[in-house]
C-alpha positions in Angstrom: 132.2 36.1 184.7 128.8 36.0 183.5 126.3 35.0 186.0 124.5 31.9 185.8 120.8 31.3 187.0 119.6 28.0 187.9 116.4 26.1 188.0 114.0 27.7 190.7 115.6 30.8 190.5 113.5 34.4 190.5 115.1 36.8 187.9 113.7 40.1 186.5 113.4 39.4 182.3 112.9 42.2 179.2 111.4 41.5 176.0 109.3 38.2 177.5 105.5 40.1 177.4 103.8 43.1 176.3 105.4 45.0 179.3 108.9 46.1 179.2 110.3 43.6 182.4 108.5 41.2 184.1 109.3 38.3 187.2 109.8 34.5 185.8 111.0 31.7 188.1 113.2 29.7 185.7 111.7 26.3 185.1 114.6 24.8 182.7 117.7 25.7 182.0 119.4 24.6 178.9 121.7 25.4 175.9 120.5 25.4 172.9 124.1 24.9 170.9 125.5 22.2 173.1 129.1 23.3 173.6 128.5 26.8 172.9 128.5 29.5 176.1 124.9 30.5 175.4 122.8 29.3 177.9 119.0 29.3 177.6 115.8 29.6 180.1 112.3 28.6 180.4 110.0 30.2 183.5 106.7 30.9 184.7 105.7 35.1 184.5 105.1 35.4 188.0 102.4 38.3 187.7 100.4 36.5 184.5 101.4 32.8 185.6 102.0 31.6 182.4 105.1 29.9 180.7 107.6 32.3 178.8 108.7 31.9 175.4 112.9 31.0 175.9 115.0 33.5 177.3 118.5 34.3 177.9 120.9 35.9 180.0 121.1 38.9 178.2 117.6 39.4 178.6 117.8 39.1 182.9 118.4 42.6 184.4 118.1 41.5 187.5 117.8 38.5 190.0 115.1 39.2 192.2 116.7 39.7 195.2 118.7 42.6 193.4 115.6 43.9 192.6 113.7 44.2 195.6 117.1 45.3 197.1 116.9 48.3 194.7 113.2 48.5 193.6 114.5 49.4 190.6 116.5 48.7 187.4 120.0 49.9 188.8 122.0 52.6 187.4 123.9 51.6 185.0 128.1 51.7 185.6 130.9 51.9 183.1 131.4 48.7 183.8 128.4 47.2 183.7 128.1 48.7 180.0 131.1 47.2 179.2 130.6 43.8 180.6 127.2 43.3 178.6 128.3 44.7 175.4 130.9 42.2 175.5 128.6 39.4 176.4 126.7 40.7 173.4 129.4 40.6 170.8 130.9 37.7 171.6 128.6 35.1 172.3 125.1 36.2 172.0 124.9 38.1 168.7 127.3 35.3 167.4 124.6 32.7 167.9 122.2 34.5 166.9 123.4 36.2 163.7 127.0 34.7 163.0 130.3 36.5 163.4 130.5 40.2 163.6 133.0 40.3 160.9 131.4 38.3 158.1 127.8 40.1 159.5 129.8 43.4 159.1 131.5 42.1 155.6 127.9 40.7 154.5 126.1 44.4 155.2 129.0 46.4 153.8 128.7 44.9 150.6 124.8 45.3 150.5 125.3 48.6 151.2 127.8 49.5 148.9 125.2 48.1 146.3 122.0 50.0 147.4 124.6 53.3 147.7 126.7 52.9 145.0 130.2 53.9 147.1 132.4 51.5 148.7 131.4 50.6 152.2 134.1 48.9 154.4 133.1 46.5 157.1 134.6 49.0 159.5 132.0 51.4 158.1 129.5 49.7 159.4 130.0 49.7 163.2 130.6 53.8 162.8 127.0 54.3 160.9 125.3 51.6 163.3 127.0 53.9 165.9 125.4 57.0 164.7 122.3 55.3 164.6 122.6 54.8 168.1 123.6 58.4 168.5 120.4 59.3 166.7 118.1 57.5 169.2 120.2 58.7 172.3 119.1 61.9 171.5 115.8 61.1 171.6 116.1 58.4 174.7 119.6 59.3 176.5 117.8 56.8 179.7 117.8 53.8 177.5 120.6 51.6 178.5 120.4 49.7 175.6 121.7 52.1 172.9 125.0 52.8 175.5 125.8 49.1 175.4 125.3 48.8 171.6 127.6 51.5 170.8 129.9 49.8 173.0 129.6 46.8 171.1 129.6 48.1 167.9 132.9 50.2 168.2 134.4 47.1 169.4 133.0 45.4 166.3 134.0 48.3 163.9 137.4 48.6 165.3 138.5 45.0 164.8 137.1 44.8 161.5 138.9 47.7 160.6 141.8 45.0 161.6 140.9 42.9 159.1 140.0 45.2 156.5 
């Protein structure tokens, strides 16, 4: 179960300022699309004292107590990688980009036209995994790469069944 946060909670967030991670105190909690599973938040960046743009659960790394206890981002586990990938491909990205099936089909059409060869939707998942492997080669400690590989594997596997 993905953790939900409330107004007043202090969380460690990424991609909300020029720094990779910042502490933010949540000031507003809402759903962009009523009835959808995606909860979004607004908050105040503690180190800067100004309001953040909207952020969502996938940008929250730890709540403040967890961060203080570990004094760094905790080491990822197999389960946490898969949990995060599931959140991204099942909820967050769907709201941002539409269904993975449609998105992979659209990308396959564009790539096929550009390359002059037939690309299937499941090939899109495989090619994106290869892109992430290239990135892992240069920055293996970046957890995002590992999460994305798991997500692309799930999307590509599902696309193969529907090709």
